[in-house]
C-alpha positions in Angstrom: -16.3 -10.1 12.3 -12.5 -10.2 12.0 -12.6 -11.2 8.4 -15.2 -8.6 7.5 -12.8 -5.9 8.7 -9.9 -7.6 6.8 -11.8 -8.2 3.6 -9.5 -6.0 1.5 -6.3 -7.8 2.6 -7.2 -11.4 2.2 -7.5 -12.0 -1.6 -4.1 -13.0 -2.9 -2.5 -13.0 0.6 0.3 -15.3 1.6 -1.0 -16.4 5.0 0.7 -17.7 8.1 -1.6 -19.3 10.7 0.5 -19.6 13.8 -0.7 -21.7 16.7 -3.1 -22.9 14.1 -5.1 -25.5 16.1 -7.5 -27.1 13.6 -6.8 -24.3 11.1 -9.9 -22.1 11.4 -8.2 -18.8 10.5 -6.1 -20.1 7.7 -9.0 -22.2 6.2 -11.2 -19.1 6.2 -8.5 -17.1 4.5 -8.2 -19.7 1.7 -12.0 -19.8 1.2 -11.9 -16.0 0.8 -9.2 -16.0 -1.9 -5.9 -16.1 -0.1 -3.0 -17.3 -2.4 -1.6 -19.8 0.2 -1.4 -20.7 3.8 1.2 -22.3 6.1 -0.3 -23.7 9.2 2.0 -23.9 12.3 1.0 -26.3 15.1 3.2 -28.1 17.6 0.8 -30.7 19.0 1.0 -34.0 17.2 -2.6 -34.9 17.9 -4.0 -31.5 16.8 -1.7 -31.4 13.8 -3.3 -34.7 12.6 -6.7 -33.1 12.9 -5.5 -30.1 11.0 -4.1 -32.1 8.2 -7.5 -34.0 7.9 -9.3 -30.7 7.8 -7.2 -29.3 5.0 -7.5 -32.5 3.0 -11.2 -32.6 3.4 -12.2 -28.9 3.1 -9.5 -27.5 0.8 -7.8 -30.4 -1.0 -6.6 -28.2 -3.9 -5.5 -25.2 -1.9 -1.8 -24.1 -1.6 -1.5 -25.2 2.0 1.3 -26.6 4.1 0.7 -28.1 7.6 3.9 -27.9 9.6 4.3 -29.6 13.0 6.9 -27.4 14.6 7.7 -25.4 17.7 6.8 -21.7 17.0 9.5 -20.6 19.4 12.2 -22.4 17.4 10.9 -22.5 13.8 12.4 -20.6 10.8 8.9 -20.0 9.5 10.2 -21.1 6.1 8.8 -24.6 5.3 10.7 -26.9 3.0 9.3 -26.6 -0.5 7.4 -23.4 0.4 9.3 -20.8 -1.6 6.1 -19.5 -3.1 4.5 -19.2 0.4 6.7 -16.4 1.7 7.1 -13.6 2.5 3.8 -13.6 4.4 1.4 -10.7 3.9 -1.2 -11.8 6.5 -0.2 -13.4 9.8 -2.6 -14.8 12.4 -1.0 -15.2 15.8 -3.2 -17.1 18.2 -1.2 -18.3 21.2 -3.0 -20.3 23.9 -4.2 -18.0 26.6 -2.0 -19.8 29.1 1.2 -18.6 27.4 -0.1 -15.2 26.1 2.0 -13.5 28.8 5.1 -14.8 27.1 4.6 -12.2 24.3 6.1 -9.4 26.4 9.8 -8.3 26.1 12.4 -10.7 27.4 9.8 -13.5 27.4 10.0 -16.7 25.3 7.6 -15.5 22.5 9.2 -12.1 22.1 11.9 -13.3 19.6 9.2 -14.8 17.4 7.8 -11.4 16.6 11.2 -10.0 15.8 12.0 -13.0 13.5 8.7 -12.6 11.7 9.4 -8.9 11.0 12.3 -9.7 8.8 11.8 -8.8 5.1 12.5 -12.4 4.1 9.5 -13.6 6.1 7.0 -10.7 5.9 6.1 -8.0 3.3 6.6 -4.3 4.2 2.9 -3.9 4.5 2.2 -7.2 6.2 -0.6 -7.3 8.8 -0.4 -9.4 11.9 -3.7 -10.3 13.7 -2.8 -11.1 17.3 -5.4 -12.6 19.6 -5.0 -12.3 23.4 -7.3 -12.6 26.5 -9.3 -9.5 27.5 -7.6 -6.8 29.6 -4.3 -7.7 28.0 -1.6 -5.0 28.1 -0.6 -3.4 24.8 1.9 -5.7 23.2 5.4 -4.3 23.1 7.3 -6.4 20.6 10.2 -5.7 18.3 9.4 -5.0 14.6 5.7 -4.4 15.1 3.4 -1.7 16.4 -0.3 -1.6 17.3 -2.3 -0.2 14.4 -5.7 -1.0 15.9 -7.4 -3.0 18.6 -10.8 -4.6 18.8 -12.6 -6.1 21.8 -14.6 -9.2 21.0 -16.3 -11.1 23.7 -13.6 -12.2 26.2 -10.7 -11.6 23.8 -8.8 -8.7 22.3 -7.8 -8.6 18.6 -4.6 -6.6 18.0 -3.9 -5.4 14.5 -0.1 -5.1 14.2 1.9 -3.6 11.4 5.5 -2.6 10.7 6.4 0.8 12.0 6.8 2.4 8.5 3.5 0.9 7.1 0.1 2.6 7.0 1.5 5.8 8.4 -1.2 7.8 6.6 -3.9 5.8 8.2 -2.5 6.4 11.7 -1.9 10.1 11.1 -5.5 10.5 9.8 -6.8 8.8 12.9 -4.7 11.0 15.1 -5.7 14.2 13.2 -2.0 14.9 12.3 -2.0 13.9 8.6 -1.2 16.5 6.0 -2.1 16.0 2.3 1.2 16.2 0.4 -0.5 18.0 -2.5 -2.0 20.6 -0.2 1.4 21.0 1.5 3.0 21.5 -2.0 0.4 24.1 -2.9 0.9 26.0 0.4 4.7 25.9 -0.1 4.3 27.3 -3.7 2.0 30.1 -2.5 4.5 31.0 0.3 7.3 31.0 -2.3 5.3 33.3 -4.6 4.6 35.7 -1.7 8.3 35.7 -0.8 9.2 36.4 -4.4 6.8 39.3 -4.5 8.3 40.8 -1.3 11.7 40.7 -2.9 10.4 42.4 -6.1 8.8 45.2 -4.1 12.0 45.7 -2.1 14.1 45.9 -5.3 11.8 48.5 -6.9 11.8 50.7 -3.8 15.5 51.6 -4.0 16.8 54.5 -1.8 17.1 57.9 -3.5 20.8 58.1 -3.1 21.2 55.1 -5.3 19.7 57.0 -8.3 22.0 59.9 -7.6 25.2 57.8 -7.6 24.2 56.2 -10.9 
């Protein structure tokens, strides 16, 4: 269901699969035409399973499996110049540490780091998964664009504040078509000009006498 809704954003995407586990989200992205994927996983045991999955399922894909601590990583893998900046980011922290997403918690700086233009594109989309009934994430560099409830989890679609403004304004009913706005301004200008013309033609009588 997640990928059905993201279908337009996956082809050609540079993907980061953070807290990758065995790589489900990244592998699905690659199968749907993503340009590349960097998988981030800290557990040595799970990282080994992840590597085996990539070698078996997508041996020719542009993929890097990086065993690293998400809290400390630069998100720029060695030899991965063509893999960044990311345009699609999957963030799937274990439920037991999901609370660390909030301000002044250990995962908060991760979001701020990922928002840098060297790591993510201006129109990047982050897909954040949390347990159900989770409070709206408040993280630096990202805002909530949408939220889906699936079974016992919540899927948060996060974007940068200046991205997809039109979509948000349309949803809120506050969007104004720039072309319509230009037409309205032009009509107002014409009306204003007509008023000035009428005023100049209707000069006072004493003006004619003085001439």
